[in-house]
RODOSE-973338 format. One record per residue (C-alpha): residue number from 1; x, y, z; residue in one letter. Coordinates in nm, 3 decimals. Example, Ala and Ser with C-alpha at 12.3 -4.5 7.8 and 13.67 -1.06 7.14 Angstrom:
! residues 2
  seq       c1       c2       c3  type
    1    1.230   -0.450    0.780     a
    2    1.367   -0.106    0.714     s
***
This chain:
! residues 97
  seq       c1       c2       c3  type
    1   -3.566    1.976    3.633     g
    2   -3.272    1.869    3.421     f
    3   -2.900    1.937    3.437     s
    4   -2.615    1.857    3.201     i
    5   -2.276    1.731    3.319     e
    6   -1.989    1.692    3.073     m
    7   -1.643    1.532    3.078     a
    8   -1.483    1.877    3.049     n
    9   -1.635    1.969    3.387     g
   10   -1.907    2.193    3.247     e
   11   -2.240    2.180    3.434     i
   12   -2.554    2.343    3.293     i
   13   -2.863    2.374    3.512     e
   14   -3.211    2.367    3.354     n
   15   -3.087    2.348    2.993     p
   16   -3.316    2.425    2.701     t
   17   -3.351    2.167    2.425     t
   18   -3.134    2.393    2.207     e
   19   -2.861    2.413    2.474     k
   20   -2.869    2.033    2.506     l
   21   -2.821    1.995    2.129     e
   22   -2.532    2.247    2.134     e
   23   -2.365    2.059    2.420     s
   24   -2.401    1.721    2.247     l
   25   -2.232    1.867    1.939     k
   26   -1.919    1.944    2.146     t
   27   -1.852    1.576    2.225     l
   28   -1.510    1.457    2.104     n
   29   -1.212    1.249    2.217     d
   30   -1.131    1.486    2.506     e
   31   -1.488    1.582    2.601     n
   32   -1.611    1.225    2.562     f
   33   -1.928    1.197    2.770     y
   34   -2.242    1.387    2.859     l
   35   -2.491    1.307    3.134     i
   36   -2.842    1.452    3.130     l
   37   -2.961    1.430    3.490     n
   38   -3.321    1.450    3.608     r
   39   -3.478    1.401    3.951     d
   40   -3.539    1.027    3.915     n
   41   -3.251    0.919    3.692     g
   42   -3.031    1.013    3.398     f
   43   -2.950    0.951    3.033     l
   44   -2.582    0.945    2.935     q
   45   -2.374    0.899    2.625     t
   46   -2.007    0.849    2.556     s
   47   -1.806    0.833    2.238     t
   48   -1.651    0.512    2.107     s
   49   -1.488    0.391    1.787     d
   50   -1.815    0.220    1.686     q
   51   -2.040    0.518    1.758     g
   52   -2.219    0.661    2.059     y
   53   -2.300    0.440    2.357     i
   54   -2.621    0.536    2.541     i
   55   -2.719    0.430    2.892     q
   56   -2.999    0.535    3.123     y
   57   -3.093    0.490    3.484     s
   58   -3.433    0.509    3.651     d
   59   -3.607    0.359    3.955     q
   60   -3.585    0.008    3.806     s
   61   -3.208    0.008    3.744     g
   62   -2.946    0.092    3.485     m
   63   -2.969   -0.003    3.116     y
   64   -2.755    0.018    2.805     e
   65   -2.875    0.025    2.446     a
   66   -2.776   -0.289    2.260     e
   67   -2.658   -0.094    1.955     e
   68   -2.429    0.201    1.889     y
   69   -2.576    0.522    1.748     f
   70   -2.465    0.777    1.492     n
   71   -2.449    1.143    1.599     h
   72   -2.792    1.242    1.466     d
   73   -2.974    0.947    1.623     r
   74   -2.799    1.004    1.957     m
   75   -2.916    1.368    1.957     i
   76   -3.269    1.256    1.862     e
   77   -3.282    1.027    2.168     i
   78   -3.159    1.299    2.405     f
   79   -3.403    1.557    2.266     v
   80   -3.689    1.309    2.309     a
   81   -3.576    1.246    2.669     y
   82   -3.563    1.614    2.767     i
   83   -3.895    1.680    2.588     d
   84   -4.061    1.383    2.770     d
   85   -4.139    1.199    2.447     l
   86   -4.118    0.821    2.395     d
   87   -3.738    0.810    2.375     w
   88   -3.698    0.441    2.474     k
   89   -3.863    0.338    2.145     e
   90   -3.576    0.499    1.950     l
   91   -3.344    0.210    2.042     a
   92   -3.397   -0.152    1.935     n
   93   -3.328   -0.303    2.278     k
   94   -3.220   -0.191    2.626     w
   95   -3.016   -0.439    2.831     i
   96   -3.023   -0.424    3.212     k
   97   -2.672   -0.382    3.351     m
***
């Protein structure tokens, strides 16, 4: 299953897609990151002046998207991840860290 962890200390077990979207909408300068954990890795985002930074981890390592994302695109990637759709295709390039 999935769980959400946020900078403000909030943890949500087994979130719905709707709850994930709600949580992502609360990101701001104080509550500046969100991690969506799953059994074999995670997807995380944090706020920056240029936009949202997105990173993921799986069995092969940790990666960061080459570009920054606007709010809507960032949510689209997270929703695709929790819904097990082809979320990696929503970024131009992932760079191994």
